[in-house]
N, C-alpha and C positions, 0 to 999 in steps of 0.2 A: 607683122606689126606687133610692137611691144606696148603693153598697156602702161599708162602713167602710174608710177609707184606712189602711193599715198601713205607714207609712213615717216615717222621721225626716229624710228629705231635704227641706230647706227649699225648694229649687227645685221639686221634684215636688209638694209640698204647695201652694205658691203657685200653680202652674199649674193644678192640680186645682181649687183654690179659685176661680180666675178662670173656669174652665169652668162650675163649679157656679153661680156668680153670674150669668154672662152667659147661659147656656143654660137654667138652671132657675129663675133668680130667687131662689135660696136664699142671699141676701146674708149673713144672720146666721150661718148655718152656715159659709159661706165665710170670714167674719171669724174664726170660731173656729179654722178650719184655718190661717189666716194667723198668728194668735197662736201656735199650736203651731209653725209654721215659724220664727217669730222667737224662740221659746224655744230652739229647736235651733240657730239661727244668726242672732243679732241683727244681723249684718252682711250679710244677704242683701238685695242691692239689688232683686232680683226680688220678694221677699216684701214689702218696703216699697212697691214700685211697685204691686203688686196691692192692698195695703191702701189706698193713696192712692186708687186708682180706685174701689174698692168703697165706701169712706167717702164719696167725693164723690157717687156714685150714691145713697147713703142720705141725702144732705143734711147731712153732717157735715164742713163745710169746714175746721174747725180741725184735726181728725184727718187729713183728706186732705192738708192743707198740710204738716203735720209729716212724714208718711210720704213725700210727694213730694220735699220738701227733702232728707230723709235718703237716699232712693234716688239722687238726683242727686249728693249729696256722696260716697256710697259708690262710685258708678260713673258719673263724669261723661261718659264716652265710650261708654256702653252703647248698643247698637244700638236698644234699646227706650226710649231716653230721651224720645222724643216723647210717650209716655204720661204720665209725671210732669209734663212741660212743659205738656201740654194740661190736666192736672188743675189745675196752678197757674193757668193762664189762666182756667179755670172758677171757681176760688176767687176770683180777682180780679174777674171779671165779676159774681159774686154780691155782692161788696162794692162794686160800682159804681166800681171802679178800672180803667177801660178802658185807660189808658196802660200800666199794669203788665201787664194781660192781653195786650196786644199784644206786649210783650217776650217773654213766654213762648210765645205763638202762633208768633212768628217763629222762635224757637229750636226749637220742635217741628217746624215745617215744614222747617226746615233739616235736621233729623235724619231726617225722612221726608216728602218732598214729595208722595208718593202717598197719604198718610193722609187720607182724605176727611173724617173728623171735624175734622181740623186746619183744613181749608179752610172748613168750616162755621163753626168758631170764629172764623177770620179775618174771614169775611163779617159775622158778628154784631158783632165789634169795630169793623169799618169802618163799618157802618151806624150803630152807636151813636155814633160819632165824627162823623157827618154826612158821611162820605166815601163817598157813595152810588155814584159812578162806579167807585171802587176796589172797592167791595163787589160791584158788578155784574161787574166783570172777574174777581174771585175766584169768583163763582158760575159763570161760564163755564168757568173752570179746573176747578171741582168737577164740572160736568156732562161735561167731557171724560173725567175719571177714572171717574165714577160716573153715567152718563147717565140712569139711572132714579131719581135722587134727586129727591124732591118734598117739599113741605112736609108732605104727608099721611104720609110715611114717615120724616120726620126723627126722630120720637120713638123709633122702633125702631132707628135707626142711630146716633143721637147720645145716648150714655148719660147725658149730663148734662142732658138736656132737662127732666126733671121737677124736678131741684134748682134749675135756673135759671129755671124758669117757661116751660112750652111755649108759652103764649099770647104772652108777650113775645118769645120767640125767633121765633115764626111771623111776628110783625109785622116784626122786623128782616130776616128772610129774604125776606119779600114785598117790602120796600123794596129789597132787594138783587137782586130779579128772579128768585128761585127759583120755578119753576112750582108751582101747587097740586097 
């Protein structure tokens, strides 16, 4: 049971919504909280960031792209900018726009080189571009950061796995050398 959140602080609402979405899978309730956060502060980069992520998880790429773009415009140097960048990479992967996805992946990794989902996204992009050796190098970097990453647990760690098609992702990551 989740207690009713009694705040008008957009940041607190957005962070609580992210936790509710990620830990309890209550994405629709989380989006309602994000809407409330944006009603209170339409310029909250964190709320737009959270909305982008949750909308992408739910397979709503247009909404995800809108909120990710807005988050980056509102706070281009945000320490959490790797999240909207990776969301935009996922949106582009879904649209089979691998080159555009790579641009966002590189920006996200620049913002947070230790973000393992960013390296997963990079390996996927590289594999889809036929750059298998680069993808294998990326997987080795991933395994240095998160040594227990396996194809079997990518779905639980890579929040965009369902919206991008876990089977297709698994093929890409096998090509890149990620262990089963």
